[in-house]
Structure formats: C-alpha cells, structure tokens
DRENPA-3360 file (N, C-alpha, C; in nm, 2 decimals, always signed):
BEGIN
1 = MERDDYLA = +3.21/+6.56/+4.01/+3.18/+6.62/+3.88/+3.30/+6.72/+3.84 ~ +3.31/+6.73/+3.71/+3.42/+6.82/+3.66/+3.35/+6.95/+3.61 ~ +3.44/+7.05/+3.58/+3.39/+7.18/+3.53/+3.29/+7.17/+3.42 ~ +3.32/+7.09/+3.31/+3.22/+7.08/+3.20/+3.09/+7.02/+3.24 ~ +3.09/+6.93/+3.33/+2.96/+6.87/+3.38/+2.88/+6.98/+3.45 ~ +2.94/+7.05/+3.54/+2.87/+7.16/+3.61/+2.82/+7.26/+3.52 ~ +2.90/+7.30/+3.43/+2.86/+7.41/+3.33/+2.75/+7.37/+3.24 ~ +2.75/+7.24/+3.20/+2.64/+7.19/+3.11/+2.51/+7.20/+3.19;
9 = IVKTRMPE = +2.51/+7.16/+3.31/+2.38/+7.16/+3.39/+2.34/+7.31/+3.42 ~ +2.43/+7.39/+3.46/+2.40/+7.53/+3.49/+2.34/+7.60/+3.37 ~ +2.40/+7.57/+3.26/+2.36/+7.64/+3.13/+2.21/+7.62/+3.10 ~ +2.15/+7.50/+3.15/+2.01/+7.47/+3.12/+1.92/+7.54/+3.22 ~ +1.97/+7.61/+3.32/+1.89/+7.67/+3.43/+1.89/+7.82/+3.43 ~ +1.95/+7.88/+3.33/+1.96/+8.02/+3.32/+1.96/+8.07/+3.18 ~ +1.93/+8.20/+3.16/+1.94/+8.26/+3.03/+2.09/+8.27/+2.99 ~ +2.11/+8.29/+2.86/+2.24/+8.29/+2.81/+2.33/+8.41/+2.87;
17 = KRYIHTIG = +2.26/+8.52/+2.90/+2.33/+8.63/+2.96/+2.39/+8.60/+3.10 ~ +2.31/+8.53/+3.18/+2.35/+8.49/+3.31/+2.45/+8.38/+3.30 ~ +2.45/+8.29/+3.20/+2.55/+8.19/+3.18/+2.68/+8.26/+3.15 ~ +2.68/+8.36/+3.07/+2.80/+8.43/+3.03/+2.86/+8.50/+3.16 ~ +2.77/+8.55/+3.24/+2.81/+8.61/+3.37/+2.88/+8.50/+3.46 ~ +2.82/+8.38/+3.46/+2.87/+8.27/+3.54/+3.01/+8.24/+3.50 ~ +3.04/+8.23/+3.37/+3.17/+8.21/+3.31/+3.27/+8.31/+3.36 ~ +3.22/+8.44/+3.36/+3.30/+8.55/+3.40/+3.34/+8.54/+3.55;
25 = VMETAISL = +3.24/+8.50/+3.63/+3.26/+8.48/+3.77/+3.36/+8.37/+3.80 ~ +3.35/+8.26/+3.72/+3.44/+8.15/+3.74/+3.58/+8.19/+3.70 ~ +3.60/+8.25/+3.59/+3.74/+8.29/+3.55/+3.80/+8.39/+3.65 ~ +3.72/+8.49/+3.70/+3.76/+8.59/+3.79/+3.80/+8.52/+3.93 ~ +3.71/+8.43/+3.97/+3.73/+8.36/+4.10/+3.86/+8.27/+4.09 ~ +3.88/+8.21/+3.98/+4.00/+8.12/+3.97/+4.13/+8.21/+3.97 ~ +4.12/+8.33/+3.91/+4.23/+8.42/+3.90/+4.26/+8.48/+4.04 ~ +4.15/+8.52/+4.12/+4.17/+8.57/+4.25/+4.22/+8.46/+4.35;
33 = AKQYGEDE = +4.17/+8.33/+4.33/+4.22/+8.22/+4.41/+4.37/+8.20/+4.39 ~ +4.41/+8.20/+4.27/+4.55/+8.19/+4.23/+4.64/+8.30/+4.30 ~ +4.59/+8.42/+4.29/+4.66/+8.53/+4.34/+4.67/+8.53/+4.49 ~ +4.56/+8.49/+4.56/+4.55/+8.50/+4.70/+4.57/+8.37/+4.78 ~ +4.61/+8.26/+4.71/+4.65/+8.14/+4.77/+4.53/+8.06/+4.82 ~ +4.42/+8.06/+4.74/+4.30/+7.98/+4.78/+4.30/+7.86/+4.68 ~ +4.23/+7.76/+4.72/+4.22/+7.64/+4.63/+4.14/+7.68/+4.50 ~ +4.20/+7.67/+4.39/+4.14/+7.71/+4.26/+4.02/+7.62/+4.23;
41 = KKAETAAI = +4.02/+7.50/+4.26/+3.91/+7.41/+4.22/+3.79/+7.44/+4.31 ~ +3.81/+7.47/+4.43/+3.70/+7.51/+4.52/+3.64/+7.64/+4.47 ~ +3.72/+7.74/+4.43/+3.68/+7.86/+4.37/+3.60/+7.84/+4.24 ~ +3.65/+7.75/+4.16/+3.58/+7.72/+4.03/+3.44/+7.66/+4.06 ~ +3.43/+7.56/+4.15/+3.31/+7.50/+4.17/+3.21/+7.60/+4.23 ~ +3.25/+7.67/+4.33/+3.16/+7.77/+4.40/+3.11/+7.87/+4.29 ~ +3.20/+7.92/+4.21/+3.16/+8.02/+4.11/+3.06/+7.97/+4.01 ~ +3.09/+7.85/+3.96/+3.00/+7.79/+3.86/+2.86/+7.77/+3.92;
49 = LHDIAKYA = +2.85/+7.73/+4.05/+2.72/+7.70/+4.11/+2.66/+7.82/+4.18 ~ +2.72/+7.94/+4.19/+2.67/+8.04/+4.27/+2.53/+8.09/+4.23 ~ +2.50/+8.09/+4.11/+2.36/+8.13/+4.06/+2.27/+8.02/+4.02 ~ +2.30/+7.90/+4.06/+2.22/+7.78/+4.02/+2.07/+7.80/+4.05 ~ +2.04/+7.87/+4.15/+1.89/+7.89/+4.19/+1.84/+8.03/+4.15 ~ +1.92/+8.11/+4.08/+1.88/+8.25/+4.05/+1.74/+8.25/+3.98 ~ +1.71/+8.16/+3.89/+1.59/+8.16/+3.82/+1.49/+8.05/+3.86 ~ +1.51/+8.00/+3.98/+1.41/+7.91/+4.04/+1.29/+7.98/+4.08;
57 = DEDWMREI = +1.18/+7.91/+4.09/+1.05/+7.96/+4.13/+1.06/+8.01/+4.28 ~ +1.02/+8.13/+4.30/+1.03/+8.18/+4.44/+0.95/+8.11/+4.54 ~ +0.83/+8.06/+4.50/+0.75/+7.98/+4.60/+0.82/+7.85/+4.63 ~ +0.88/+7.79/+4.53/+0.96/+7.67/+4.56/+1.08/+7.70/+4.65 ~ +1.15/+7.81/+4.63/+1.26/+7.84/+4.71/+1.21/+7.87/+4.86 ~ +1.10/+7.93/+4.87/+1.05/+7.95/+5.01/+1.01/+7.82/+5.08 ~ +0.96/+7.73/+5.00/+0.93/+7.59/+5.05/+1.06/+7.52/+5.09 ~ +1.17/+7.54/+5.02/+1.30/+7.48/+5.05/+1.34/+7.54/+5.19;
65 = VQTNGLDS = +1.33/+7.67/+5.20/+1.37/+7.74/+5.33/+1.29/+7.68/+5.44 ~ +1.16/+7.67/+5.42/+1.07/+7.62/+5.53/+1.10/+7.48/+5.57 ~ +1.11/+7.39/+5.47/+1.11/+7.25/+5.50/+1.25/+7.20/+5.54 ~ +1.35/+7.29/+5.52/+1.49/+7.25/+5.55/+1.56/+7.33/+5.66 ~ +1.48/+7.40/+5.73/+1.53/+7.48/+5.85/+1.63/+7.59/+5.81 ~ +1.62/+7.64/+5.69/+1.71/+7.76/+5.66/+1.66/+7.88/+5.74 ~ +1.74/+7.98/+5.74/+1.71/+8.11/+5.81/+1.57/+8.16/+5.77 ~ +1.48/+8.16/+5.87/+1.34/+8.20/+5.85/+1.32/+8.34/+5.80;
73 = RLLEWGSE = +1.42/+8.42/+5.82/+1.41/+8.56/+5.77/+1.41/+8.57/+5.62 ~ +1.46/+8.46/+5.56/+1.47/+8.45/+5.41/+1.33/+8.46/+5.35 ~ +1.23/+8.41/+5.42/+1.09/+8.40/+5.37/+1.03/+8.53/+5.33 ~ +1.09/+8.64/+5.38/+1.04/+8.77/+5.35/+1.11/+8.84/+5.23 ~ +1.20/+8.77/+5.17/+1.28/+8.83/+5.06/+1.25/+8.76/+4.93 ~ +1.29/+8.82/+4.82/+1.27/+8.77/+4.69/+1.39/+8.69/+4.64 ~ +1.40/+8.66/+4.51/+1.50/+8.57/+4.46/+1.64/+8.63/+4.47 ~ +1.65/+8.76/+4.47/+1.79/+8.83/+4.49/+1.86/+8.78/+4.61;
81 = ILHGPVGA = +1.78/+8.76/+4.72/+1.84/+8.71/+4.85/+1.82/+8.55/+4.86 ~ +1.71/+8.50/+4.82/+1.68/+8.36/+4.83/+1.78/+8.27/+4.75 ~ +1.82/+8.32/+4.64/+1.89/+8.22/+4.55/+2.03/+8.18/+4.60 ~ +2.09/+8.26/+4.69/+2.22/+8.22/+4.75/+2.20/+8.10/+4.84 ~ +2.12/+8.11/+4.95/+2.10/+8.00/+5.04/+2.04/+7.88/+4.97 ~ +1.94/+7.90/+4.88/+1.88/+7.79/+4.81/+1.98/+7.72/+4.72 ~ +2.06/+7.81/+4.66/+2.17/+7.75/+4.57/+2.26/+7.66/+4.64 ~ +2.30/+7.70/+4.77/+2.38/+7.62/+4.85/+2.31/+7.48/+4.88;
89 = WIAQHEFN = +2.18/+7.49/+4.91/+2.11/+7.37/+4.93/+2.11/+7.28/+4.81 ~ +2.09/+7.34/+4.69/+2.09/+7.26/+4.57/+2.23/+7.20/+4.55 ~ +2.34/+7.28/+4.57/+2.47/+7.23/+4.56/+2.50/+7.10/+4.65 ~ +2.44/+7.11/+4.77/+2.46/+7.00/+4.86/+2.38/+6.88/+4.83 ~ +2.25/+6.90/+4.80/+2.16/+6.79/+4.78/+2.15/+6.74/+4.64 ~ +2.18/+6.82/+4.54/+2.17/+6.77/+4.40/+2.31/+6.73/+4.35 ~ +2.41/+6.81/+4.39/+2.54/+6.79/+4.34/+2.64/+6.72/+4.44 ~ +2.58/+6.69/+4.56/+2.66/+6.62/+4.66/+2.79/+6.70/+4.71;
97 = ITNEDILN = +2.78/+6.83/+4.70/+2.89/+6.92/+4.75/+2.88/+6.91/+4.91 ~ +2.99/+6.87/+4.97/+2.99/+6.86/+5.12/+3.08/+6.96/+5.18 ~ +3.17/+7.02/+5.10/+3.26/+7.12/+5.15/+3.19/+7.24/+5.20 ~ +3.20/+7.27/+5.33/+3.12/+7.38/+5.39/+3.17/+7.51/+5.34 ~ +3.29/+7.53/+5.31/+3.35/+7.65/+5.26/+3.28/+7.68/+5.12 ~ +3.28/+7.58/+5.03/+3.21/+7.60/+4.90/+3.06/+7.64/+4.92 ~ +3.00/+7.56/+5.01/+2.85/+7.59/+5.03/+2.83/+7.73/+5.09 ~ +2.92/+7.77/+5.18/+2.90/+7.91/+5.23/+2.93/+8.02/+5.13;
105 = AIRFHTTG = +3.03/+7.99/+5.04/+3.06/+8.08/+4.94/+2.94/+8.10/+4.85 ~ +2.87/+8.00/+4.82/+2.74/+8.01/+4.74/+2.63/+8.07/+4.82 ~ +2.62/+8.03/+4.94/+2.51/+8.08/+5.03/+2.52/+8.23/+5.05 ~ +2.64/+8.29/+5.07/+2.65/+8.43/+5.11/+2.71/+8.51/+4.99 ~ +2.70/+8.47/+4.87/+2.76/+8.55/+4.76/+2.69/+8.68/+4.73 ~ +2.57/+8.69/+4.77/+2.50/+8.82/+4.75/+2.50/+8.91/+4.87 ~ +2.50/+8.85/+4.99/+2.48/+8.93/+5.11/+2.61/+8.95/+5.19 ~ +2.71/+8.86/+5.17/+2.82/+8.86/+5.26/+2.78/+8.82/+5.39;
113 = RAGMSKLE = +2.87/+8.82/+5.49/+2.83/+8.79/+5.63/+2.96/+8.82/+5.71 ~ +2.93/+8.83/+5.84/+3.05/+8.84/+5.93/+3.13/+8.71/+5.93 ~ +3.26/+8.72/+5.94/+3.34/+8.60/+5.95/+3.36/+8.53/+5.82 ~ +3.36/+8.60/+5.71/+3.38/+8.53/+5.58/+3.52/+8.47/+5.56 ~ +3.52/+8.35/+5.50/+3.64/+8.29/+5.47/+3.70/+8.35/+5.35 ~ +3.83/+8.32/+5.32/+3.89/+8.37/+5.20/+3.81/+8.33/+5.07 ~ +3.77/+8.21/+5.06/+3.69/+8.16/+4.95/+3.56/+8.24/+4.94 ~ +3.49/+8.26/+5.05/+3.37/+8.34/+5.05/+3.39/+8.48/+4.99;
121 = KIIYIADM = +3.50/+8.54/+5.04/+3.54/+8.68/+4.99/+3.56/+8.68/+4.84 ~ +3.63/+8.58/+4.79/+3.67/+8.57/+4.65/+3.54/+8.56/+4.57 ~ +3.45/+8.47/+4.61/+3.32/+8.46/+4.53/+3.24/+8.58/+4.53 ~ +3.23/+8.65/+4.65/+3.15/+8.77/+4.66/+3.21/+8.88/+4.57 ~ +3.34/+8.89/+4.57/+3.41/+8.99/+4.49/+3.40/+8.96/+4.34 ~ +3.43/+8.83/+4.31/+3.43/+8.79/+4.17/+3.29/+8.81/+4.11 ~ +3.18/+8.79/+4.18/+3.05/+8.81/+4.13/+3.03/+8.96/+4.10 ~ +3.09/+9.05/+4.17/+3.07/+9.19/+4.15/+3.16/+9.25/+4.04;
129 = IEPNRKFP = +3.28/+9.19/+4.02/+3.38/+9.26/+3.93/+3.40/+9.18/+3.81 ~ +3.34/+9.07/+3.78/+3.36/+8.99/+3.66/+3.36/+9.08/+3.54 ~ +3.43/+9.04/+3.43/+3.44/+9.13/+3.32/+3.32/+9.18/+3.25 ~ +3.21/+9.11/+3.26/+3.08/+9.15/+3.20/+3.00/+9.25/+3.28 ~ +3.04/+9.28/+3.40/+2.98/+9.38/+3.48/+3.01/+9.52/+3.43 ~ +2.91/+9.60/+3.42/+2.93/+9.74/+3.37/+2.84/+9.83/+3.46 ~ +2.91/+9.90/+3.55/+2.84/+10.00/+3.64/+2.95/+10.10/+3.68 ~ +2.91/+10.22/+3.71/+3.00/+10.32/+3.76/+3.08/+10.27/+3.88;
137 = GVENLRQI = +3.21/+10.27/+3.87/+3.30/+10.23/+3.99/+3.35/+10.09/+3.97 ~ +3.31/+10.01/+3.88/+3.35/+9.87/+3.87/+3.50/+9.86/+3.84 ~ +3.55/+9.96/+3.76/+3.70/+9.95/+3.73/+3.78/+9.98/+3.85 ~ +3.73/+10.07/+3.94/+3.80/+10.09/+4.07/+3.80/+9.97/+4.15 ~ +3.69/+9.90/+4.16/+3.68/+9.78/+4.24/+3.77/+9.67/+4.18 ~ +3.78/+9.66/+4.05/+3.87/+9.56/+3.99/+4.02/+9.59/+4.03 ~ +4.05/+9.72/+4.03/+4.19/+9.76/+4.06/+4.22/+9.72/+4.20 ~ +4.13/+9.75/+4.29/+4.15/+9.72/+4.44/+4.17/+9.57/+4.45;
145 = AKDNLDLA = +4.09/+9.49/+4.38/+4.10/+9.35/+4.39/+4.23/+9.29/+4.35 ~ +4.30/+9.36/+4.26/+4.43/+9.32/+4.22/+4.54/+9.34/+4.33 ~ +4.51/+9.43/+4.42/+4.61/+9.47/+4.52/+4.58/+9.41/+4.66 ~ +4.46/+9.40/+4.70/+4.43/+9.36/+4.84/+4.29/+9.30/+4.85 ~ +4.28/+9.17/+4.89/+4.15/+9.11/+4.89/+4.06/+9.17/+5.00 ~ +4.11/+9.20/+5.12/+4.03/+9.25/+5.22/+3.98/+9.39/+5.19 ~ +4.07/+9.47/+5.13/+4.02/+9.61/+5.09/+3.92/+9.60/+4.98 ~ +3.94/+9.50/+4.89/+3.84/+9.48/+4.78/+3.70/+9.44/+4.84;
153 = LEACVSHS = +3.71/+9.35/+4.94/+3.58/+9.31/+5.00/+3.51/+9.44/+5.06 ~ +3.59/+9.52/+5.14/+3.53/+9.64/+5.20/+3.47/+9.73/+5.09 ~ +3.55/+9.75/+4.98/+3.50/+9.84/+4.88/+3.37/+9.78/+4.81 ~ +3.37/+9.65/+4.79/+3.25/+9.59/+4.72/+3.13/+9.59/+4.81 ~ +3.15/+9.56/+4.94/+3.04/+9.56/+5.03/+2.99/+9.71/+5.05 ~ +3.08/+9.80/+5.06/+3.04/+9.94/+5.07/+2.96/+9.99/+4.94 ~ +3.01/+9.95/+4.83/+2.94/+9.98/+4.70/+2.80/+9.92/+4.70 ~ +2.79/+9.80/+4.74/+2.66/+9.73/+4.73/+2.56/+9.80/+4.83;
161 = LTFLVQTK = +2.61/+9.83/+4.95/+2.52/+9.89/+5.05/+2.48/+10.03/+5.01 ~ +2.57/+10.10/+4.96/+2.55/+10.24/+4.91/+2.44/+10.24/+4.80 ~ +2.45/+10.14/+4.71/+2.35/+10.13/+4.60/+2.21/+10.10/+4.66 ~ +2.21/+10.01/+4.76/+2.08/+9.97/+4.82/+2.02/+10.09/+4.89 ~ +2.10/+10.17/+4.96/+2.05/+10.28/+5.04/+2.00/+10.39/+4.94 ~ +2.08/+10.42/+4.83/+2.04/+10.52/+4.74/+1.92/+10.49/+4.66 ~ +1.89/+10.36/+4.64/+1.77/+10.31/+4.56/+1.66/+10.27/+4.66 ~ +1.68/+10.30/+4.79/+1.58/+10.28/+4.89/+1.53/+10.13/+4.89;
169 = QPIFPVSV = +1.63/+10.04/+4.89/+1.59/+9.90/+4.89/+1.63/+9.85/+5.03 ~ +1.56/+9.75/+5.08/+1.59/+9.70/+5.21/+1.72/+9.62/+5.21 ~ +1.79/+9.61/+5.33/+1.92/+9.55/+5.34/+1.90/+9.43/+5.43 ~ +1.94/+9.31/+5.38/+1.93/+9.19/+5.46/+2.02/+9.20/+5.58 ~ +1.98/+9.16/+5.70/+2.06/+9.18/+5.82/+2.20/+9.13/+5.82 ~ +2.23/+9.02/+5.75/+2.36/+8.97/+5.75/+2.46/+9.06/+5.67 ~ +2.40/+9.13/+5.58/+2.49/+9.23/+5.51/+2.53/+9.34/+5.60 ~ +2.45/+9.38/+5.69/+2.48/+9.49/+5.78/+2.59/+9.43/+5.88;
177 = ECFNEIIS = +2.57/+9.31/+5.92/+2.67/+9.24/+6.01/+2.80/+9.23/+5.94 ~ +2.80/+9.20/+5.81/+2.92/+9.19/+5.73/+2.99/+9.33/+5.73 ~ +2.92/+9.43/+5.70/+2.98/+9.57/+5.70/+3.03/+9.61/+5.83 ~ +2.95/+9.59/+5.94/+3.00/+9.62/+6.07/+3.13/+9.56/+6.11 ~ +3.14/+9.43/+6.07/+3.27/+9.36/+6.10/+3.38/+9.42/+6.02 ~ +3.36/+9.45/+5.90/+3.47/+9.50/+5.81/+3.52/+9.63/+5.87 ~ +3.43/+9.72/+5.91/+3.48/+9.85/+5.95/+3.52/+9.86/+6.10 ~ +3.51/+9.75/+6.17/+3.55/+9.76/+6.32/+3.69/+9.71/+6.34;
% end
C-alpha cells in the first residue's frame, strides 16, 4: 500500500483532530528519519499506522491481547497503553506489514522499551513533538530533537514519566525499563 491508501483508511478510524495529529507525526517522523539516516518509507508507514487502534473498543482490544498471546500485563490497562500493541497487531494482520521494526515502532510508541531501534525512537519522539502538540516544554523537546536523537529520546521519556508521576498515573513496566536503560 502507498501513503494515500493508508491515510484514507486511517482517516475513517479516528476523529479529525487525531487524523491531523497523525499527519503531523508522519511529517515529523519523515523529517527525523531523513536527518538521522533512517528509512523514510518505514518511518512514514509506522507514523501513519501508529494510532490505528486508538479508538478501537477496549473489550475488543483485550480480546486481541488474550487470543493472540500478547503481553498479558496489557489486560490491566486502558486504550492509552493497549492501542500500541493492538495497533501493531492490526498493521500485521490487516495491512500485511511484516517488517518487525515498523511493528515495534507502532507497538511501543507510547511506552518506549529497553533496546529501542532508531525507527522506534523516531516514532516515539515524533508522536510527542509533532507540530500540533501544545504543552509546556514541547519547544525544548523539539529543539533537542534537531540536535541529537538519543538526547531527545531521554528528554521525551523523562517528560512523559514526570507527567505520569505528577498526575499520579500508573506507569507501564516497559516504560520504566526504557528509562532505566537510557540513564545507565
């Protein structure tokens, strides 16, 4: 499939605001891929599909987790965490994406993980800094991303975890593993 085919399908599965976000993630991911020597087409595909399951029914997503042997810890979480791994499942089974790097970029775009590939880092960062994001500190994150991909990942993960701690939200274990690897 080509970009326009993916975008047409994705557009039907999310509100307009999320679709605009997806376009922003795609453009940012392509730019970061170009800057840091990653395959731009892989970045484009992962970015377009990263939120494909964002608005899927949570019970259906839990069923996908159970029937397909996905990480059982996911069953205790809502769509904010579920949509990444289930999105990767959709990309593989509905769109026939077989590239493990693209699938992992979709799978871990909200949580991060230890051992992230360059593409995974790009999608994680692009999701956080795309032009439509408006939160305190986003401009600083964008600036860091222009200079150093690994420092940008560290800053984005730290920002995300700080937000979760400050708002007293639980942190998915792979996010902690991601942070621990970054700082060691």
